[in-house]
VEXKE-241001 format. One record per atom (N, C-alpha, C, O): atom name; x, z, y. Coordinates in nm, 2 decimals. Each point is the difference from the previous one (the first is absolute). Layout:
<rs>
<atom=CA; east=X; up=Z; north=Y>
...
</rs>
This chain:
<rs>
<atom=N; east=0.09; up=-0.02; north=-0.12>
<atom=CA; east=-0.09; up=0.00; north=0.12>
<atom=C; east=0.07; up=0.01; north=0.12>
<atom=O; east=0.08; up=0.09; north=0.02>
<atom=N; east=-0.10; up=-0.17; north=0.06>
<atom=CA; east=0.05; up=-0.02; north=0.15>
<atom=C; east=-0.09; up=0.03; north=0.10>
<atom=O; east=-0.12; up=-0.02; north=-0.02>
<atom=N; east=0.16; up=0.07; north=0.14>
<atom=CA; east=-0.08; up=0.06; north=0.13>
<atom=C; east=0.06; up=-0.02; north=0.10>
<atom=O; east=0.10; up=0.06; north=0.03>
<atom=N; east=-0.16; up=-0.17; north=0.04>
<atom=CA; east=0.03; up=0.00; north=0.16>
<atom=C; east=-0.07; up=0.02; north=0.10>
<atom=O; east=-0.11; up=-0.04; north=0.01>
<atom=N; east=0.16; up=0.10; north=0.07>
<atom=CA; east=-0.03; up=0.07; north=0.11>
<atom=C; east=-0.02; up=-0.08; north=0.13>
<atom=O; east=0.10; up=-0.06; north=0.05>
<atom=N; east=-0.19; up=0.06; north=-0.01>
<atom=CA; east=-0.01; up=-0.10; north=0.14>
<atom=C; east=-0.10; up=0.07; north=0.13>
<atom=O; east=-0.07; up=0.10; north=-0.03>
<atom=N; east=0.08; up=-0.15; north=0.15>
<atom=CA; east=-0.11; up=0.05; north=0.09>
<atom=C; east=-0.08; up=-0.11; north=0.07>
<atom=O; east=0.06; up=-0.10; north=0.04>
<atom=N; east=-0.16; up=0.10; north=-0.03>
<atom=CA; east=-0.07; up=-0.08; north=0.08>
<atom=C; east=-0.13; up=0.03; north=0.07>
<atom=O; east=-0.08; up=0.06; north=-0.07>
<atom=N; east=0.06; up=-0.08; north=0.19>
<atom=CA; east=-0.09; up=0.08; north=0.10>
<atom=C; east=-0.01; up=0.14; north=-0.04>
<atom=O; east=-0.10; up=0.04; north=-0.06>
<atom=N; east=0.17; up=0.02; north=0.07>
<atom=CA; east=0.03; up=0.14; north=-0.03>
<atom=C; east=-0.05; up=0.05; north=-0.13>
<atom=O; east=-0.03; up=0.12; north=-0.02>
<atom=N; east=0.03; up=-0.22; north=-0.09>
<atom=CA; east=-0.05; up=0.01; north=-0.13>
<atom=C; east=0.08; up=0.03; north=-0.08>
<atom=O; east=0.04; up=-0.12; north=-0.02>
<atom=N; east=0.03; up=0.20; north=-0.07>
<atom=CA; east=0.10; up=0.01; north=-0.11>
<atom=C; east=-0.04; up=-0.06; north=-0.10>
<atom=O; east=-0.10; up=0.03; north=-0.07>
<atom=N; east=0.18; up=-0.14; north=0.03>
<atom=CA; east=-0.05; up=-0.07; north=-0.13>
<atom=C; east=0.10; up=0.02; north=-0.12>
<atom=O; east=0.12; up=-0.03; north=0.02>
<atom=N; east=-0.15; up=0.07; north=-0.12>
<atom=CA; east=0.05; up=-0.01; north=-0.12>
<atom=C; east=-0.03; up=-0.07; north=-0.08>
<atom=O; east=-0.11; up=0.01; north=-0.06>
<atom=N; east=0.22; up=-0.14; north=0.01>
<atom=CA; east=-0.04; up=-0.12; north=-0.07>
<atom=C; east=0.08; up=0.04; north=-0.13>
<atom=O; east=0.12; up=-0.01; north=0.00>
<atom=N; east=-0.21; up=0.05; north=-0.12>
<atom=CA; east=0.03; up=0.07; north=-0.10>
<atom=C; east=0.04; up=-0.16; north=-0.11>
<atom=O; east=-0.09; up=-0.09; north=0.00>
<atom=N; east=0.20; up=0.08; north=-0.08>
<atom=CA; east=0.00; up=-0.13; north=-0.08>
<atom=C; east=0.07; up=0.05; north=-0.12>
<atom=O; east=0.10; up=0.06; north=0.00>
<atom=N; east=-0.18; up=-0.10; north=-0.12>
<atom=CA; east=0.02; up=0.08; north=-0.13>
<atom=C; east=-0.10; up=0.04; north=-0.06>
<atom=O; east=-0.10; up=-0.05; north=0.00>
<atom=N; east=0.12; up=0.17; north=-0.08>
<atom=CA; east=-0.09; up=0.08; north=-0.06>
<atom=C; east=0.02; up=0.14; north=0.05>
<atom=O; east=0.10; up=0.07; north=0.02>
<atom=N; east=-0.24; up=-0.05; north=0.00>
<atom=CA; east=0.01; up=0.18; north=0.06>
<atom=C; east=-0.04; up=0.06; north=-0.10>
<atom=O; east=-0.11; up=0.03; north=-0.03>
<atom=N; east=0.21; up=-0.01; north=-0.03>
<atom=CA; east=-0.03; up=0.13; north=-0.13>
<atom=C; east=0.06; up=0.13; north=0.05>
<atom=O; east=0.02; up=0.05; north=0.12>
<atom=N; east=0.00; up=0.00; north=-0.27>
<atom=CA; east=0.05; up=0.15; north=0.02>
<atom=C; east=0.15; up=0.03; north=0.12>
<atom=O; east=0.02; up=0.09; north=0.09>
<atom=N; east=0.05; up=-0.21; north=-0.14>
<atom=CA; east=0.10; up=-0.01; north=0.07>
<atom=C; east=0.02; up=-0.02; north=0.17>
<atom=O; east=0.06; up=0.07; north=0.08>
<atom=N; east=-0.13; up=-0.18; north=-0.07>
<atom=CA; east=-0.04; up=-0.05; north=0.13>
<atom=C; east=-0.07; up=0.10; north=0.09>
<atom=O; east=0.04; up=0.05; north=0.11>
<atom=N; east=-0.14; up=-0.02; north=-0.18>
<atom=CA; east=-0.07; up=0.09; north=0.06>
<atom=C; east=0.05; up=0.13; north=0.09>
<atom=O; east=-0.05; up=0.03; north=0.10>
<atom=N; east=0.17; up=0.03; north=-0.17>
<atom=CA; east=0.06; up=0.09; north=0.05>
<atom=C; east=0.10; up=-0.03; north=0.09>
<atom=O; east=0.04; up=0.11; north=0.05>
<atom=N; east=0.02; up=-0.22; north=0.00>
<atom=CA; east=0.05; up=-0.07; north=0.08>
<atom=C; east=-0.09; up=-0.01; north=0.13>
<atom=O; east=0.04; up=0.03; north=0.11>
<atom=N; east=-0.16; up=-0.08; north=-0.12>
<atom=CA; east=-0.10; up=-0.03; north=0.09>
<atom=C; east=-0.07; up=0.13; north=0.06>
<atom=O; east=-0.03; up=0.01; north=0.12>
<atom=N; east=0.02; up=0.10; north=-0.22>
<atom=CA; east=-0.06; up=0.11; north=0.06>
<atom=C; east=0.13; up=0.08; north=0.10>
<atom=O; east=-0.03; up=0.07; north=0.09>
<atom=N; east=0.12; up=-0.10; north=-0.13>
<atom=CA; east=0.10; up=0.10; north=0.10>
<atom=C; east=0.00; up=-0.08; north=0.14>
<atom=O; east=0.01; up=0.05; north=0.11>
<atom=N; east=-0.03; up=-0.19; north=-0.15>
<atom=CA; east=0.01; up=-0.11; north=0.14>
<atom=C; east=-0.12; up=0.03; north=0.09>
<atom=O; east=0.01; up=0.01; north=0.13>
<atom=N; east=-0.14; up=0.02; north=-0.21>
<atom=CA; east=-0.12; up=0.04; north=0.10>
<atom=C; east=-0.02; up=0.10; north=0.03>
<atom=O; east=-0.09; up=0.02; north=0.07>
<atom=N; east=0.19; up=0.13; north=-0.12>
<atom=CA; east=-0.02; up=0.11; north=0.04>
<atom=C; east=0.10; up=-0.02; north=0.13>
<atom=O; east=-0.05; up=0.04; north=0.10>
<atom=N; east=0.16; up=-0.09; north=-0.09>
<atom=CA; east=0.08; up=-0.02; north=0.11>
<atom=C; east=-0.07; up=-0.07; north=0.10>
<atom=O; east=0.00; up=0.07; north=0.11>
<atom=N; east=-0.06; up=-0.19; north=-0.10>
<atom=CA; east=-0.06; up=-0.06; north=0.08>
<atom=C; east=-0.12; up=0.11; north=0.08>
<atom=O; east=-0.02; up=0.01; north=0.12>
<atom=N; east=-0.05; up=0.07; north=-0.22>
<atom=CA; east=-0.09; up=0.07; north=0.06>
<atom=C; east=0.05; up=0.14; north=0.07>
<atom=O; east=-0.05; up=0.05; north=0.10>
<atom=N; east=0.14; up=-0.01; north=-0.18>
<atom=CA; east=0.07; up=0.11; north=0.11>
<atom=C; east=0.07; up=-0.02; north=0.12>
<atom=O; east=0.02; up=0.08; north=0.09>
<atom=N; east=0.02; up=-0.21; north=-0.10>
<atom=CA; east=0.04; up=-0.08; north=0.14>
<atom=C; east=-0.11; up=-0.04; north=0.10>
<atom=O; east=0.03; up=-0.08; north=0.09>
<atom=N; east=-0.15; up=0.14; north=-0.10>
<atom=CA; east=-0.09; up=-0.02; north=0.07>
<atom=C; east=-0.09; up=-0.17; north=0.00>
<atom=O; east=-0.08; up=-0.05; north=0.08>
<atom=N; east=0.13; up=0.01; north=-0.19>
<atom=CA; east=-0.08; up=-0.16; north=-0.02>
<atom=C; east=-0.17; up=0.03; north=0.00>
<atom=O; east=-0.04; up=0.10; north=-0.06>
<atom=N; east=-0.05; up=-0.19; north=0.12>
<atom=CA; east=-0.14; up=0.04; north=-0.01>
<atom=C; east=-0.05; up=-0.15; north=-0.06>
<atom=O; east=-0.12; up=0.00; north=-0.03>
<atom=N; east=0.18; up=-0.10; north=0.02>
<atom=CA; east=-0.07; up=-0.11; north=-0.07>
<atom=C; east=0.11; up=-0.10; north=-0.13>
<atom=O; east=0.09; up=-0.08; north=0.03>
<atom=N; east=-0.13; up=0.11; north=-0.14>
<atom=CA; east=0.08; up=-0.05; north=-0.08>
<atom=C; east=-0.09; up=-0.11; north=-0.08>
<atom=O; east=-0.11; up=0.03; north=-0.04>
<atom=N; east=0.16; up=-0.17; north=0.02>
<atom=CA; east=-0.05; up=-0.11; north=-0.06>
<atom=C; east=0.11; up=-0.01; north=-0.12>
<atom=O; east=0.12; up=0.00; north=0.02>
<atom=N; east=-0.17; up=-0.01; north=-0.13>
<atom=CA; east=0.07; up=-0.04; north=-0.11>
<atom=C; east=-0.02; up=-0.13; north=-0.06>
<atom=O; east=-0.11; up=-0.01; north=-0.06>
<atom=N; east=0.18; up=-0.09; north=0.06>
<atom=CA; east=0.00; up=-0.13; north=-0.04>
<atom=C; east=0.05; up=-0.03; north=-0.13>
<atom=O; east=0.12; up=-0.01; north=-0.03>
<atom=N; east=-0.24; up=0.00; north=-0.05>
<atom=CA; east=0.04; up=-0.02; north=-0.15>
<atom=C; east=-0.02; up=-0.13; north=-0.06>
<atom=O; east=-0.04; up=-0.03; north=-0.12>
<atom=N; east=0.09; up=-0.05; north=0.21>
<atom=CA; east=-0.01; up=-0.14; north=-0.02>
<atom=C; east=0.11; up=-0.06; north=-0.13>
<atom=O; east=-0.02; up=-0.09; north=-0.07>
<atom=N; east=0.12; up=0.17; north=0.07>
<atom=CA; east=0.11; up=-0.02; north=-0.08>
<atom=C; east=0.01; up=0.13; north=-0.13>
<atom=O; east=0.09; up=0.04; north=-0.07>
<atom=N; east=-0.22; up=0.01; north=0.07>
<atom=CA; east=-0.03; up=0.11; north=-0.08>
<atom=C; east=-0.06; up=-0.06; north=-0.13>
<atom=O; east=-0.09; up=-0.09; north=0.00>
<atom=N; east=0.15; up=0.17; north=-0.12>
<atom=CA; east=-0.03; up=-0.06; north=-0.12>
<atom=C; east=-0.08; up=0.08; north=-0.08>
<atom=O; east=-0.09; up=-0.05; north=-0.08>
<atom=N; east=0.12; up=0.20; north=0.09>
<atom=CA; east=-0.05; up=0.07; north=-0.09>
<atom=C; east=-0.02; up=0.12; north=0.08>
<atom=O; east=0.09; up=0.03; north=0.08>
<atom=N; east=-0.22; up=0.07; north=-0.10>
<atom=CA; east=0.03; up=0.13; north=0.07>
<atom=C; east=-0.07; up=0.08; north=-0.11>
<atom=O; east=-0.09; up=-0.06; north=-0.07>
<atom=N; east=0.14; up=0.17; north=0.05>
<atom=CA; east=-0.10; up=0.12; north=-0.07>
<atom=C; east=-0.03; up=0.10; north=0.08>
<atom=O; east=0.01; up=0.02; north=0.12>
<atom=N; east=-0.06; up=0.07; north=-0.22>
<atom=CA; east=-0.09; up=0.13; north=0.09>
<atom=C; east=0.10; up=0.09; north=0.09>
<atom=O; east=-0.03; up=0.07; north=0.09>
<atom=N; east=0.17; up=-0.09; north=-0.14>
<atom=CA; east=0.08; up=0.09; north=0.12>
<atom=C; east=0.02; up=-0.11; north=0.11>
<atom=O; east=0.01; up=0.07; north=0.10>
<atom=N; east=0.01; up=-0.19; north=-0.08>
<atom=CA; east=-0.03; up=-0.05; north=0.09>
<atom=C; east=-0.11; up=-0.01; north=0.11>
<atom=O; east=0.02; up=-0.03; north=0.12>
<atom=N; east=-0.15; up=0.07; north=-0.19>
<atom=CA; east=-0.12; up=-0.01; north=0.06>
<atom=C; east=0.02; up=0.16; north=0.04>
<atom=O; east=-0.08; up=0.05; north=0.09>
<atom=N; east=0.15; up=0.00; north=-0.14>
<atom=CA; east=-0.04; up=0.17; north=0.06>
<atom=C; east=0.09; up=0.01; north=0.10>
<atom=O; east=-0.03; up=0.08; north=0.08>
<atom=N; east=0.15; up=-0.15; north=-0.05>
<atom=CA; east=0.12; up=-0.01; north=0.14>
<atom=C; east=-0.12; up=-0.05; north=0.12>
<atom=O; east=-0.01; up=0.05; north=0.12>
<atom=N; east=-0.09; up=-0.17; north=-0.16>
<atom=CA; east=-0.09; up=-0.05; north=0.10>
<atom=C; east=-0.09; up=0.10; north=0.05>
<atom=O; east=-0.03; up=0.00; north=0.12>
<atom=N; east=-0.04; up=0.10; north=-0.22>
<atom=CA; east=-0.09; up=0.10; north=0.06>
<atom=C; east=0.06; up=0.09; north=0.07>
<atom=O; east=-0.05; up=0.06; north=0.09>
<atom=N; east=0.17; up=-0.03; north=-0.13>
<atom=CA; east=0.07; up=0.11; north=0.08>
<atom=C; east=0.01; up=-0.02; north=0.13>
<atom=O; east=-0.01; up=0.10; north=0.08>
<atom=N; east=0.05; up=-0.26; north=-0.04>
<atom=CA; east=0.03; up=-0.03; north=0.14>
<atom=C; east=-0.14; up=0.02; north=0.05>
<atom=O; east=-0.03; up=0.09; north=0.07>
<atom=N; east=-0.06; up=-0.18; north=-0.12>
<atom=CA; east=-0.13; up=-0.02; north=0.06>
<atom=C; east=-0.07; up=0.17; north=0.01>
<atom=O; east=-0.08; up=0.04; north=0.08>
<atom=N; east=0.14; up=0.01; north=-0.15>
<atom=CA; east=-0.09; up=0.21; north=0.01>
<atom=C; east=0.09; up=0.02; north=0.15>
<atom=O; east=-0.06; up=0.05; north=0.09>
<atom=N; east=0.17; up=-0.08; north=-0.08>
<atom=CA; east=0.10; up=0.06; north=0.10>
<atom=C; east=-0.04; up=-0.05; north=0.13>
<atom=O; east=0.00; up=0.06; north=0.10>
<atom=N; east=-0.04; up=-0.19; north=-0.14>
<atom=CA; east=0.01; up=-0.08; north=0.16>
<atom=C; east=-0.16; up=0.00; north=0.05>
<atom=O; east=-0.04; up=-0.04; north=0.11>
<atom=N; east=-0.04; up=0.09; north=-0.19>
<atom=CA; east=-0.14; up=0.00; north=0.03>
<atom=C; east=-0.01; up=0.12; north=0.08>
<atom=O; east=-0.06; up=-0.01; north=0.11>
<atom=N; east=0.12; up=0.14; north=-0.15>
<atom=CA; east=0.01; up=0.13; north=0.09>
<atom=C; east=0.10; up=-0.02; north=0.12>
<atom=O; east=0.03; up=0.10; north=0.07>
<atom=N; east=0.02; up=-0.22; north=-0.03>
<atom=CA; east=0.07; up=-0.02; north=0.11>
<atom=C; east=-0.04; up=-0.14; north=0.08>
<atom=O; east=0.08; up=-0.07; north=0.07>
<atom=N; east=-0.21; up=0.06; north=-0.09>
<atom=CA; east=-0.07; up=-0.11; north=0.01>
<atom=C; east=0.07; up=-0.13; north=0.00>
<atom=O; east=0.00; up=-0.09; north=0.08>
<atom=N; east=0.07; up=0.09; north=-0.18>
<atom=CA; east=0.08; up=-0.15; north=-0.02>
<atom=C; east=-0.08; up=-0.08; north=-0.10>
<atom=O; east=-0.12; up=0.00; north=-0.02>
<atom=N; east=0.21; up=-0.09; north=-0.05>
<atom=CA; east=-0.07; up=-0.14; north=-0.04>
<atom=C; east=0.09; up=-0.03; north=-0.12>
<atom=O; east=0.13; up=0.01; north=0.00>
<atom=N; east=-0.21; up=-0.05; north=-0.11>
<atom=CA; east=0.10; up=-0.06; north=-0.12>
<atom=C; east=-0.08; up=-0.13; north=-0.01>
<atom=O; east=-0.11; up=-0.01; north=0.04>
<atom=N; east=0.19; up=-0.08; north=-0.09>
<atom=CA; east=-0.10; up=-0.14; north=-0.02>
<atom=C; east=0.12; up=-0.07; north=-0.15>
<atom=O; east=0.11; up=0.04; north=-0.03>
<atom=N; east=-0.16; up=-0.12; north=0.00>
<atom=CA; east=0.07; up=-0.06; north=-0.12>
<atom=C; east=-0.06; up=-0.16; north=0.02>
<atom=O; east=-0.11; up=-0.04; north=0.03>
<atom=N; east=0.25; up=-0.02; north=-0.06>
<atom=CA; east=-0.02; up=-0.17; north=0.01>
<atom=C; east=0.06; up=-0.08; north=-0.11>
<atom=O; east=0.09; up=0.04; north=-0.07>
<atom=N; east=-0.14; up=-0.15; north=0.07>
<atom=CA; east=0.07; up=-0.08; north=-0.09>
<atom=C; east=-0.03; up=0.03; north=-0.16>
<atom=O; east=0.09; up=-0.04; north=-0.07>
<atom=N; east=-0.20; up=0.11; north=0.01>
<atom=CA; east=-0.03; up=0.05; north=-0.11>
<atom=C; east=-0.03; up=-0.11; north=-0.09>
<atom=O; east=-0.08; up=-0.09; north=0.02>
<atom=N; east=0.17; up=0.10; north=-0.16>
<atom=CA; east=-0.01; up=-0.12; north=-0.11>
<atom=C; east=-0.16; up=0.02; north=-0.06>
<atom=O; east=-0.06; up=0.11; north=0.01>
<atom=N; east=-0.01; up=-0.20; north=-0.06>
<atom=CA; east=-0.10; up=0.01; north=-0.06>
<atom=C; east=-0.02; up=0.10; north=-0.09>
<atom=O; east=-0.10; up=0.07; north=0.01>
<atom=N; east=0.20; up=-0.05; north=-0.11>
<atom=CA; east=0.00; up=0.12; north=-0.11>
<atom=C; east=0.04; up=0.12; north=0.07>
<atom=O; east=-0.04; up=0.10; north=-0.06>
<atom=N; east=0.10; up=-0.09; north=0.15>
<atom=CA; east=0.01; up=0.13; north=0.07>
<atom=C; east=-0.12; up=0.05; north=0.08>
<atom=O; east=-0.04; up=0.11; north=0.02>
<atom=N; east=-0.01; up=-0.21; north=0.03>
<atom=CA; east=-0.12; up=-0.02; north=0.05>
<atom=C; east=-0.13; up=0.11; north=-0.06>
<atom=O; east=-0.06; up=0.08; north=0.07>
<atom=N; east=0.05; up=-0.09; north=-0.19>
<atom=CA; east=-0.07; up=0.01; north=-0.13>
<atom=C; east=0.03; up=0.14; north=-0.02>
<atom=O; east=-0.08; up=0.08; north=-0.02>
<atom=N; east=0.23; up=-0.05; north=0.01>
<atom=CA; east=0.02; up=0.17; north=0.02>
<atom=C; east=-0.07; up=0.10; north=0.10>
<atom=O; east=-0.05; up=0.11; north=-0.03>
<atom=N; east=0.06; up=-0.18; north=0.16>
<atom=CA; east=-0.05; up=0.09; north=0.09>
<atom=C; east=-0.16; up=-0.02; north=-0.01>
<atom=O; east=-0.06; up=0.10; north=0.04>
<atom=N; east=-0.03; up=-0.22; north=-0.08>
<atom=CA; east=-0.11; up=0.02; north=0.00>
<atom=C; east=-0.06; up=0.08; north=-0.11>
<atom=O; east=-0.11; up=0.06; north=0.02>
<atom=N; east=0.19; up=-0.04; north=-0.19>
<atom=CA; east=-0.03; up=0.08; north=-0.03>
<atom=C; east=0.02; up=0.14; north=0.00>
<atom=O; east=-0.07; up=0.09; north=-0.07>
<atom=N; east=0.17; up=-0.06; north=0.16>
<atom=CA; east=0.03; up=0.16; north=0.00>
<atom=C; east=-0.12; up=0.04; north=0.17>
<atom=O; east=-0.03; up=0.11; north=0.05>
<atom=N; east=0.02; up=-0.22; north=-0.02>
<atom=CA; east=-0.11; up=0.02; north=0.13>
<atom=C; east=0.11; up=0.01; north=0.13>
<atom=O; east=-0.04; up=0.01; north=0.12>
<atom=N; east=0.16; up=-0.03; north=-0.14>
<atom=CA; east=0.08; up=0.02; north=0.13>
<atom=C; east=-0.01; up=-0.10; north=0.09>
<atom=O; east=0.07; up=-0.02; north=0.11>
<atom=N; east=-0.17; up=-0.07; north=-0.15>
<atom=CA; east=-0.03; up=-0.15; north=0.08>
<atom=C; east=-0.12; up=0.07; north=0.15>
<atom=O; east=-0.02; up=-0.04; north=0.12>
<atom=N; east=-0.02; up=0.12; north=-0.17>
<atom=CA; east=-0.12; up=0.08; north=0.07>
<atom=C; east=0.11; up=0.10; north=0.10>
<atom=O; east=-0.04; up=0.03; north=0.11>
<atom=N; east=0.14; up=0.00; north=-0.14>
<atom=CA; east=0.10; up=0.10; north=0.09>
<atom=C; east=0.09; up=-0.06; north=0.11>
<atom=O; east=0.03; up=0.05; north=0.11>
<atom=N; east=0.01; up=-0.15; north=-0.17>
<atom=CA; east=0.11; up=-0.07; north=0.04>
<atom=C; east=-0.08; up=-0.13; north=0.08>
<atom=O; east=-0.09; up=-0.07; north=-0.05>
<atom=N; east=0.16; up=0.05; north=0.20>
<atom=CA; east=-0.03; up=-0.18; north=0.05>
<atom=C; east=0.10; up=-0.10; north=-0.07>
<atom=O; east=0.13; up=0.01; north=0.01>
<atom=N; east=-0.18; up=-0.09; north=-0.08>
<atom=CA; east=0.06; up=-0.08; north=-0.08>
<atom=C; east=-0.02; up=-0.17; north=0.11>
<atom=O; east=-0.10; up=-0.05; north=0.05>
<atom=N; east=0.25; up=0.01; north=-0.04>
<atom=CA; east=-0.01; up=-0.12; north=0.09>
<atom=C; east=0.06; up=-0.10; north=-0.13>
<atom=O; east=0.07; up=0.04; north=-0.09>
<atom=N; east=-0.11; up=-0.21; north=0.13>
<atom=CA; east=0.05; up=-0.08; north=-0.09>
<atom=C; east=0.15; up=-0.03; north=0.03>
<atom=O; east=0.08; up=-0.04; north=-0.08>
<atom=N; east=-0.05; up=0.06; north=0.21>
<atom=CA; east=0.13; up=-0.04; north=0.06>
<atom=C; east=0.07; up=0.14; north=0.11>
<atom=O; east=-0.06; up=0.10; north=0.04>
<atom=N; east=0.17; up=-0.13; north=-0.02>
<atom=CA; east=0.08; up=0.06; north=0.10>
<atom=C; east=-0.05; up=0.00; north=0.15>
<atom=O; east=-0.01; up=0.10; north=0.07>
<atom=N; east=-0.04; up=-0.23; north=-0.04>
<atom=CA; east=-0.02; up=-0.02; north=0.13>
<atom=C; east=-0.16; up=0.07; north=0.00>
<atom=O; east=-0.04; up=0.06; north=0.10>
<atom=N; east=-0.05; up=-0.08; north=-0.22>
<atom=CA; east=-0.13; up=0.01; north=0.04>
<atom=C; east=-0.02; up=0.21; north=0.01>
<atom=O; east=-0.09; up=0.08; north=0.04>
<atom=N; east=0.19; up=-0.07; north=-0.11>
<atom=CA; east=0.02; up=0.20; north=-0.02>
<atom=C; east=0.02; up=0.01; north=0.14>
<atom=O; east=-0.09; up=0.04; north=0.07>
<atom=N; east=0.23; up=-0.09; north=-0.01>
<atom=CA; east=0.03; up=0.04; north=0.15>
<atom=C; east=-0.11; up=0.00; north=0.09>
<atom=O; east=-0.03; up=0.09; north=0.07>
<atom=N; east=-0.03; up=-0.20; north=-0.09>
<atom=CA; east=-0.14; up=-0.03; north=0.11>
<atom=C; east=-0.11; up=0.08; north=-0.01>
<atom=O; east=-0.08; up=0.03; north=0.09>
<atom=N; east=0.07; up=0.02; north=-0.19>
<atom=CA; east=-0.10; up=0.08; north=-0.10>
<atom=C; east=0.04; up=0.15; north=0.03>
<atom=O; east=-0.09; up=0.09; north=0.00>
<atom=N; east=0.19; up=-0.06; north=0.03>
<atom=CA; east=0.02; up=0.17; north=-0.01>
<atom=C; east=0.01; up=0.05; north=0.17>
<atom=O; east=0.02; up=0.12; north=0.03>
</rs>
């Protein structure tokens, strides 16, 4: 798993590439917690290059959502492949997170 951080219109973007499994999730959790502790209030996860996510990856997303909700912040996700979209729908997380087809749509919609 690789993660690239960038910033656009005041939104911190984490582009995740590869598999978000137990090993990758730990690295992402460290990164997300550091961003939140640093005062970030808008996070966009770009999953256009994500091939797999498991429950520990979803847990990190929920952690970010819960912390940012308390701080009136926002979490959004873009570029989700069809089979990963199904994971969000089955788990009900599609009701929690704003899901956008592209990074541009997400930045406009946040």
